[in-house]
C-alpha positions as CSV (number, residue, x, y, z in Angstrom):
1,K,23.6,-15.6,7.7
2,R,26.2,-18.0,8.4
3,D,27.4,-16.7,11.7
4,I,23.7,-15.9,12.7
5,K,22.5,-19.6,12.4
6,N,25.9,-20.9,14.0
7,L,24.7,-18.7,17.0
8,E,21.4,-19.3,16.8
9,R,22.0,-23.1,17.1
10,K,25.0,-22.5,19.8
11,T,22.1,-20.6,21.5
12,I,19.6,-23.3,21.6
13,T,22.0,-25.6,22.6
14,K,22.9,-24.0,25.5
15,C,19.7,-23.2,27.0
16,S,17.2,-25.6,28.9
17,K,13.9,-23.8,27.2
18,V,13.0,-21.8,24.2
19,F,10.2,-19.5,24.1
20,L,8.8,-18.4,20.6
21,S,5.9,-16.0,20.3
22,S,3.7,-18.2,17.8
23,E,2.2,-21.8,16.8
24,W,3.7,-21.1,13.8
25,A,6.9,-20.1,15.0
26,L,7.1,-23.2,17.2
27,K,6.5,-25.3,14.4
28,K,9.1,-24.1,12.2
29,A,11.6,-24.5,15.2
30,K,11.0,-27.6,15.7
31,K,10.8,-28.7,12.3
32,K,14.5,-27.0,11.9
33,Y,16.2,-28.4,15.2
34,K,14.4,-31.7,15.6
35,N,16.9,-32.8,18.0
36,F,15.8,-30.0,20.6
37,Y,12.4,-30.2,20.0
38,K,11.5,-30.7,23.5
39,K,13.4,-27.5,24.8
40,F,10.5,-25.3,22.4
41,Y,7.5,-23.8,24.2
42,H,4.7,-21.0,22.8
43,L,5.2,-17.6,25.3
44,N,3.3,-14.5,23.7
45,L,4.7,-11.0,23.6
46,G,3.0,-8.5,25.6
47,P,2.9,-4.7,24.2
48,S,6.4,-2.6,23.8
49,F,4.5,-0.1,26.0
50,R,5.0,0.8,29.5
51,K,1.8,2.0,30.1
52,N,-1.6,0.3,30.6
53,I,-4.9,1.7,29.9
54,P,-7.8,1.1,31.5
55,I,-11.0,0.0,30.5
56,K,-12.8,2.9,31.7
57,H,-10.6,5.0,29.5
58,I,-10.8,3.0,26.1
59,K,-14.6,2.8,26.4
60,N,-14.3,6.6,26.5
61,S,-12.5,6.7,23.6
62,I,-14.3,3.6,21.6
63,K,-17.5,6.6,22.3
64,K,-15.2,9.5,21.1
65,R,-14.3,8.1,17.6
66,P,-16.1,9.6,15.0
67,I,-19.5,8.0,13.1
68,N,-19.3,10.5,9.9
69,K,-15.8,9.3,8.9
70,I,-13.3,6.5,9.4
71,N,-10.1,6.9,11.0
72,L,-7.3,4.4,9.9
73,I,-3.8,3.9,11.3
74,T,-0.6,1.6,10.3
75,L,2.7,0.7,12.8
76,S,4.7,-0.4,9.7
77,V,8.4,0.2,9.4
78,D,9.1,-1.7,6.2
79,W,7.2,-0.1,3.9
80,K,7.2,-3.2,1.0
81,R,7.0,-6.0,3.5
82,K,4.4,-4.3,5.8
83,G,2.0,-3.6,2.7
84,L,1.7,0.1,2.8
85,N,0.7,0.2,-0.9
86,E,-2.0,-1.8,-0.1
87,I,-3.1,0.2,2.7
88,L,-2.9,3.7,0.5
89,K,-5.1,1.9,-2.1
90,I,-7.5,0.7,0.6
91,N,-7.7,4.6,2.2
92,K,-8.4,5.5,-1.6
93,I,-11.1,2.9,-2.1
94,I,-13.2,4.4,0.7
95,N,-12.7,7.8,-0.3
96,R,-14.0,7.3,-3.9
97,K,-16.9,5.6,-2.2
98,G,-18.0,8.8,-0.7
99,I,-16.9,8.2,2.7
100,K,-14.2,10.2,4.6
101,C,-11.1,8.4,5.7
102,Y,-7.9,9.5,6.6
103,L,-4.7,7.5,7.2
104,T,-2.2,7.9,9.9
105,I,1.1,6.0,9.3
106,I,3.7,5.6,12.0
107,G,7.1,3.8,11.7
108,L,8.8,4.3,8.7
109,K,12.1,6.2,8.9
110,Q,11.9,7.6,5.2
111,K,9.0,9.6,3.8
112,N,7.6,8.1,0.3
113,Y,6.2,11.2,-1.8
114,L,2.7,11.0,-0.7
115,D,0.2,13.7,-2.4
116,D,-2.8,12.6,-0.7
117,K,-4.4,15.0,1.6
118,N,-6.2,12.1,3.5
119,V,-2.7,10.7,4.6
120,N,-0.9,11.6,7.7
121,F,2.3,10.6,7.6
122,L,4.3,10.9,11.3
123,G,7.6,9.1,10.6
124,F,9.5,7.0,13.0
125,I,8.7,7.5,16.7
126,N,10.8,5.9,19.2
127,K,8.3,4.3,21.4
128,N,11.3,3.5,24.0
129,H,11.1,7.0,25.1
130,P,7.7,7.9,27.2
131,K,7.0,11.1,24.9
132,G,7.2,8.9,21.7
133,E,4.8,6.3,23.2
134,K,2.2,8.6,24.4
135,I,2.3,9.9,20.8
136,I,1.7,6.3,19.4
137,S,-0.6,5.6,22.0
138,D,-2.7,8.9,21.6
139,N,-3.0,8.2,17.8
140,L,-3.8,4.9,18.1
141,I,-7.1,5.2,20.4
142,K,-8.5,7.8,18.2
143,N,-8.7,5.0,15.2
144,H,-11.0,2.7,13.7
145,F,-8.5,0.4,12.6
146,H,-5.2,-0.7,12.6
147,L,-4.1,-2.2,9.2
148,L,-1.1,-4.5,8.6
149,L,-0.9,-5.9,5.4
150,S,2.2,-7.8,5.5
151,K,3.9,-10.2,3.2
152,S,5.5,-12.0,6.0
153,E,5.1,-11.6,9.9
154,A,6.6,-13.7,12.5
155,Y,4.3,-12.6,15.0
156,G,3.2,-8.8,14.2
157,L,3.6,-6.9,18.0
158,A,1.5,-3.7,16.5
159,L,-1.5,-6.1,16.3
160,V,-1.3,-6.6,20.5
161,E,-0.3,-2.9,20.5
162,A,-3.4,-2.0,18.8
163,N,-5.3,-4.1,20.5
164,S,-4.3,-3.0,24.0
165,R,-5.8,0.8,22.9
166,G,-9.2,-0.9,21.8
167,V,-8.4,-0.7,18.3
168,P,-9.3,-3.7,16.0
169,N,-6.9,-5.2,13.1
170,V,-7.4,-5.7,9.5
171,T,-4.4,-7.9,8.2
172,F,-3.4,-10.6,5.8
173,N,-3.5,-14.5,7.2
174,V,0.5,-14.9,6.9
175,G,2.8,-16.4,9.4
176,G,1.8,-16.1,13.4
177,I,-0.8,-13.7,12.6
178,S,-3.3,-16.2,12.7
179,Q,-2.1,-16.6,16.6
180,I,-3.3,-13.2,17.5
181,I,-6.5,-12.3,15.4
182,K,-9.3,-13.7,15.7
183,N,-12.3,-12.8,13.0
184,D,-15.0,-11.0,14.8
185,I,-13.1,-11.0,18.4
186,N,-10.3,-8.3,18.1
187,G,-10.6,-7.8,14.3
188,K,-10.5,-9.6,10.4
189,I,-7.9,-11.9,8.8
190,F,-7.9,-11.5,5.0
191,N,-6.4,-14.0,2.8
192,K,-3.3,-12.1,1.5
193,N,-4.7,-12.4,-2.5
194,E,-8.0,-10.5,-1.0
195,C,-9.4,-7.9,-3.2
196,L,-8.6,-4.9,-1.7
197,N,-12.2,-3.1,-2.4
198,K,-13.6,-6.2,-0.6
199,I,-11.4,-5.1,2.5
200,A,-12.5,-2.0,2.4
201,D,-16.1,-2.5,2.3
202,Y,-15.8,-4.8,5.6
203,I,-14.1,-1.3,7.2
204,I,-16.8,0.7,5.9
205,K,-19.6,-1.5,6.6
206,T,-17.9,-2.2,10.2
207,S,-17.3,1.2,11.3
208,L,-20.4,2.5,10.5
209,N,-22.6,0.0,12.3
210,R,-22.2,2.1,15.6
211,K,-23.2,-1.1,17.7
212,R,-21.3,-3.6,15.7
213,Y,-18.1,-1.4,16.1
214,D,-18.0,-0.7,19.6
215,K,-18.6,-4.3,20.6
216,L,-15.3,-5.2,18.2
217,A,-13.8,-2.4,19.5
218,L,-14.3,-3.5,23.3
219,S,-13.5,-6.9,22.5
220,S,-10.4,-6.3,21.2
221,Y,-8.9,-4.4,24.5
222,R,-10.8,-7.8,26.3
223,E,-8.7,-9.9,24.1
224,Y,-5.1,-8.0,24.5
225,N,-6.5,-8.1,28.5
226,Y,-6.8,-11.9,28.6
227,N,-3.9,-12.9,26.4
228,Y,-1.6,-10.3,26.6
229,S,-1.5,-8.3,29.0
230,Y,1.6,-8.8,31.2
231,D,0.2,-10.5,33.9
232,R,-1.1,-13.0,32.2
233,I,2.1,-13.6,30.3
234,I,4.6,-13.4,33.2
235,N,2.2,-15.8,35.4
236,K,2.4,-18.5,32.2
237,F,6.2,-17.8,31.9
238,I,7.3,-18.5,35.6
239,K,4.6,-22.1,35.2
240,L,7.1,-23.2,32.3
241,I,10.1,-22.1,33.9
242,N,8.5,-24.2,37.1
243,N,8.0,-27.0,35.0
Protein backbone atom coordinates (compact mmCIF):
# COMPACT_ATOMS: atom_id res chain seq x y z
CA LYS A 1 0.00 0.00 0.00
CA ARG A 2 2.86 2.35 0.83
CA ASP A 3 4.50 1.70 -2.57
CA ILE A 4 1.22 2.29 -4.39
CA LYS A 5 0.72 5.61 -2.63
CA ASN A 6 4.27 6.69 -3.48
CA LEU A 7 3.80 5.74 -7.14
CA GLU A 8 0.48 7.55 -7.25
CA ARG A 9 1.96 10.76 -5.88
CA LYS A 10 4.94 10.61 -8.24
CA THR A 11 2.63 10.03 -11.19
CA ILE A 12 0.41 12.98 -10.29
CA THR A 13 3.48 15.17 -9.77
CA LYS A 14 4.84 14.23 -13.19
CA CYS A 15 1.61 14.53 -15.20
CA SER A 16 0.25 17.82 -16.48
CA LYS A 17 -3.34 16.55 -16.45
CA VAL A 18 -5.03 13.70 -14.60
CA PHE A 19 -8.41 12.29 -15.69
CA LEU A 20 -10.87 10.66 -13.32
CA SER A 21 -14.06 8.85 -14.29
CA SER A 22 -16.52 10.47 -11.87
CA GLU A 23 -17.15 13.68 -9.97
CA TRP A 24 -17.03 11.60 -6.78
CA ALA A 25 -13.47 10.45 -7.60
CA LEU A 26 -12.57 14.00 -8.65
CA LYS A 27 -13.58 15.43 -5.28
CA LYS A 28 -11.68 12.70 -3.46
CA ALA A 29 -8.52 13.40 -5.48
CA LYS A 30 -8.71 17.17 -5.01
CA LYS A 31 -9.12 16.71 -1.27
CA LYS A 32 -6.22 14.25 -1.04
CA TYR A 33 -3.83 16.15 -3.33
CA LYS A 34 -4.69 19.77 -2.58
CA ASN A 35 -1.51 21.13 -4.17
CA PHE A 36 -2.38 19.52 -7.51
CA TYR A 37 -6.13 20.18 -7.67
CA LYS A 38 -5.83 22.14 -10.94
CA LYS A 39 -4.52 19.04 -12.71
CA PHE A 40 -7.67 16.97 -12.14
CA TYR A 41 -10.39 16.65 -14.81
CA HIS A 42 -13.49 14.53 -15.19
CA LEU A 43 -13.69 12.18 -18.19
CA ASN A 44 -16.21 9.35 -18.52
CA LEU A 45 -15.11 5.80 -19.23
CA GLY A 46 -16.82 3.97 -22.07
CA PRO A 47 -17.62 0.25 -22.27
CA SER A 48 -14.82 -2.23 -22.76
CA PHE A 49 -16.68 -3.66 -25.77
CA ARG A 50 -15.12 -3.24 -29.19
CA LYS A 51 -18.38 -3.67 -31.07
CA ASN A 52 -21.07 -1.01 -31.00
CA ILE A 53 -24.68 -2.15 -31.52
CA PRO A 54 -26.80 0.06 -33.84
CA ILE A 55 -30.06 1.46 -32.50
CA LYS A 56 -32.15 -0.61 -34.95
CA HIS A 57 -30.77 -3.81 -33.45
CA ILE A 58 -31.31 -2.46 -29.92
CA LYS A 59 -34.96 -1.68 -30.67
CA ASN A 60 -35.53 -5.19 -32.02
CA SER A 61 -33.87 -6.79 -29.00
CA ILE A 62 -36.03 -4.76 -26.61
CA LYS A 63 -39.21 -5.94 -28.38
CA LYS A 64 -38.03 -9.58 -28.08
CA ARG A 65 -37.67 -9.43 -24.30
CA PRO A 66 -40.47 -11.55 -22.81
CA ILE A 67 -43.54 -10.06 -21.15
CA ASN A 68 -44.51 -13.15 -19.12
CA LYS A 69 -41.24 -13.48 -17.20
CA ILE A 70 -38.35 -11.29 -16.02
CA ASN A 71 -34.72 -11.82 -16.96
CA LEU A 72 -32.05 -10.30 -14.73
CA ILE A 73 -28.28 -10.25 -15.17
CA THR A 74 -25.28 -9.13 -13.15
CA LEU A 75 -21.69 -8.61 -14.28
CA SER A 76 -19.84 -9.08 -11.01
CA VAL A 77 -16.37 -10.38 -10.22
CA ASP A 78 -16.40 -9.85 -6.44
CA TRP A 79 -19.22 -11.78 -4.72
CA LYS A 80 -19.30 -9.79 -1.47
CA ARG A 81 -18.48 -6.25 -2.63
CA LYS A 82 -20.80 -6.40 -5.65
CA GLY A 83 -23.76 -7.49 -3.52
CA LEU A 84 -24.44 -10.93 -5.01
CA ASN A 85 -26.26 -12.15 -1.90
CA GLU A 86 -28.73 -9.27 -2.19
CA ILE A 87 -29.19 -9.85 -5.92
CA LEU A 88 -29.94 -13.55 -5.33
CA LYS A 89 -32.48 -12.60 -2.67
CA ILE A 90 -34.24 -10.20 -5.05
CA ASN A 91 -34.50 -12.95 -7.65
CA LYS A 92 -36.09 -15.26 -5.05
CA ILE A 93 -38.49 -12.54 -3.84
CA ILE A 94 -39.77 -11.95 -7.38
CA ASN A 95 -40.33 -15.70 -7.89
CA ARG A 96 -42.14 -15.96 -4.55
CA LYS A 97 -44.50 -13.23 -5.75
CA GLY A 98 -45.57 -15.57 -8.55
CA ILE A 99 -43.56 -13.93 -11.34
CA LYS A 100 -41.09 -16.14 -13.21
CA CYS A 101 -37.66 -14.56 -12.81
CA TYR A 102 -34.29 -15.81 -14.01
CA LEU A 103 -30.88 -14.47 -13.00
CA THR A 104 -27.68 -14.80 -15.04
CA ILE A 105 -24.37 -14.28 -13.23
CA ILE A 106 -21.23 -13.47 -15.23
CA GLY A 107 -17.81 -12.58 -13.85
CA LEU A 108 -17.15 -14.63 -10.75
CA LYS A 109 -14.06 -16.80 -11.04
CA GLN A 110 -15.23 -19.16 -8.32
CA LYS A 111 -18.71 -20.59 -8.19
CA ASN A 112 -20.31 -20.43 -4.80
CA TYR A 113 -22.74 -23.25 -4.16
CA LEU A 114 -26.05 -22.36 -5.74
CA ASP A 115 -29.05 -24.66 -5.50
CA ASP A 116 -31.47 -22.59 -7.53
CA LYS A 117 -32.95 -23.61 -10.87
CA ASN A 118 -33.70 -19.93 -11.60
CA VAL A 119 -30.02 -18.93 -11.55
CA ASN A 120 -27.69 -19.42 -14.51
CA PHE A 121 -24.02 -19.17 -13.52
CA LEU A 122 -21.64 -18.60 -16.45
CA GLY A 123 -18.49 -17.88 -14.44
CA PHE A 124 -15.65 -15.66 -15.56
CA ILE A 125 -15.62 -14.73 -19.25
CA ASN A 126 -12.72 -12.77 -20.72
CA LYS A 127 -14.26 -9.89 -22.67
CA ASN A 128 -10.85 -8.91 -24.05
CA HIS A 129 -11.31 -11.75 -26.54
CA PRO A 130 -13.94 -11.35 -29.32
CA LYS A 131 -15.67 -14.63 -28.37
CA GLY A 132 -15.89 -13.59 -24.72
CA GLU A 133 -17.21 -10.16 -25.63
CA LYS A 134 -19.89 -11.74 -27.84
CA ILE A 135 -21.03 -14.10 -25.07
CA ILE A 136 -21.39 -11.23 -22.58
CA SER A 137 -23.02 -8.93 -25.14
CA ASP A 138 -25.49 -11.63 -26.29
CA ASN A 139 -26.47 -12.38 -22.69
CA LEU A 140 -26.85 -8.72 -21.73
CA ILE A 141 -29.11 -7.87 -24.62
CA LYS A 142 -31.68 -10.56 -23.66
CA ASN A 143 -32.26 -9.23 -20.15
CA HIS A 144 -34.70 -6.73 -18.71
CA PHE A 145 -32.37 -5.33 -16.04
CA HIS A 146 -28.74 -5.40 -15.01
CA LEU A 147 -28.25 -5.39 -11.22
CA LEU A 148 -25.20 -4.01 -9.43
CA LEU A 149 -25.72 -3.67 -5.68
CA SER A 150 -22.16 -2.73 -4.76
CA LYS A 151 -21.10 -1.77 -1.26
CA SER A 152 -18.46 0.51 -2.80
CA GLU A 153 -17.84 1.59 -6.39
CA ALA A 154 -15.62 4.30 -7.83
CA TYR A 155 -17.45 4.22 -11.18
CA GLY A 156 -19.27 1.05 -12.26
CA LEU A 157 -18.18 0.22 -15.81
CA ALA A 158 -20.68 -2.65 -16.02
CA LEU A 159 -23.48 -0.06 -15.80
CA VAL A 160 -22.27 1.62 -18.99
CA GLU A 161 -21.87 -1.75 -20.70
CA ALA A 162 -25.45 -2.70 -19.83
CA ASN A 163 -26.77 0.62 -21.17
CA SER A 164 -24.80 0.11 -24.39
CA ARG A 165 -27.03 -2.93 -25.02
CA GLY A 166 -30.26 -1.12 -24.13
CA VAL A 167 -30.46 -2.66 -20.65
CA PRO A 168 -31.45 -0.40 -17.71
CA ASN A 169 -29.65 -0.73 -14.38
CA VAL A 170 -30.84 -1.24 -10.82
CA THR A 171 -28.16 -0.17 -8.38
CA PHE A 172 -27.25 1.35 -5.04
CA ASN A 173 -26.26 4.98 -4.60
CA VAL A 174 -22.61 4.53 -3.63
CA GLY A 175 -19.37 6.16 -4.83
CA GLY A 176 -19.46 7.40 -8.41
CA ILE A 177 -22.56 5.46 -9.49
CA SER A 178 -24.85 8.50 -9.34
CA GLN A 179 -22.60 10.03 -12.01
CA ILE A 180 -23.82 7.35 -14.44
CA ILE A 181 -27.36 6.40 -13.44
CA LYS A 182 -30.25 8.83 -13.70
CA ASN A 183 -33.62 7.66 -12.40
CA ASP A 184 -36.14 6.88 -15.15
CA ILE A 185 -33.52 7.66 -17.80
CA ASN A 186 -31.15 4.69 -17.72
CA GLY A 187 -32.15 2.84 -14.59
CA LYS A 188 -33.00 3.28 -10.94
CA ILE A 189 -30.80 4.14 -7.94
CA PHE A 190 -31.79 2.96 -4.47
CA ASN A 191 -30.38 3.80 -1.07
CA LYS A 192 -27.97 1.02 -0.03
CA ASN A 193 -30.19 0.28 2.98
CA GLU A 194 -33.35 0.02 0.88
CA CYS A 195 -35.71 -2.88 1.54
CA LEU A 196 -35.07 -5.59 -1.08
CA ASN A 197 -38.81 -6.19 -1.38
CA LYS A 198 -39.24 -2.61 -2.58
CA ILE A 199 -36.52 -3.11 -5.20
CA ALA A 200 -38.21 -6.32 -6.34
CA ASP A 201 -41.56 -4.51 -6.64
CA TYR A 202 -39.95 -1.81 -8.79
CA ILE A 203 -38.48 -4.43 -11.14
CA ILE A 204 -41.83 -6.23 -11.44
CA LYS A 205 -43.88 -3.06 -11.94
CA THR A 206 -41.51 -1.68 -14.59
CA SER A 207 -40.83 -4.92 -16.47
CA LEU A 208 -44.49 -5.91 -16.80
CA ASN A 209 -45.57 -2.46 -18.01
CA ARG A 210 -44.52 -2.87 -21.63
CA LYS A 211 -44.82 0.76 -22.64
CA ARG A 212 -42.98 2.01 -19.57
CA TYR A 213 -40.25 -0.62 -19.86
CA ASP A 214 -39.60 -0.15 -23.59
CA LYS A 215 -39.27 3.60 -23.05
CA LEU A 216 -36.75 3.08 -20.23
CA ALA A 217 -34.70 0.52 -22.17
CA LEU A 218 -34.45 2.70 -25.26
CA SER A 219 -33.66 5.74 -23.12
CA SER A 220 -30.84 3.74 -21.49
CA TYR A 221 -29.23 3.15 -24.87
CA ARG A 222 -29.61 6.80 -25.85
CA GLU A 223 -28.04 7.92 -22.57
CA TYR A 224 -25.07 5.65 -23.31
CA ASN A 225 -24.82 6.90 -26.88
CA TYR A 226 -24.91 10.55 -25.81
CA ASN A 227 -22.52 10.45 -22.83
CA TYR A 228 -20.52 7.22 -22.92
CA SER A 229 -19.82 6.36 -26.56
CA TYR A 230 -16.17 6.66 -27.51
CA ASP A 231 -16.89 9.33 -30.11
CA ARG A 232 -18.15 11.59 -27.31
CA ILE A 233 -15.41 10.64 -24.86
CA ILE A 234 -12.54 11.07 -27.33
CA ASN A 235 -13.87 14.44 -28.52
CA LYS A 236 -13.97 15.67 -24.92
CA PHE A 237 -10.52 14.22 -24.25
CA ILE A 238 -9.06 16.12 -27.23
CA LYS A 239 -10.64 19.39 -26.04
CA LEU A 240 -9.28 18.92 -22.53
CA ILE A 241 -5.80 18.06 -23.81
CA ASN A 242 -5.74 21.16 -26.03
CA ASN A 243 -7.18 23.42 -23.36
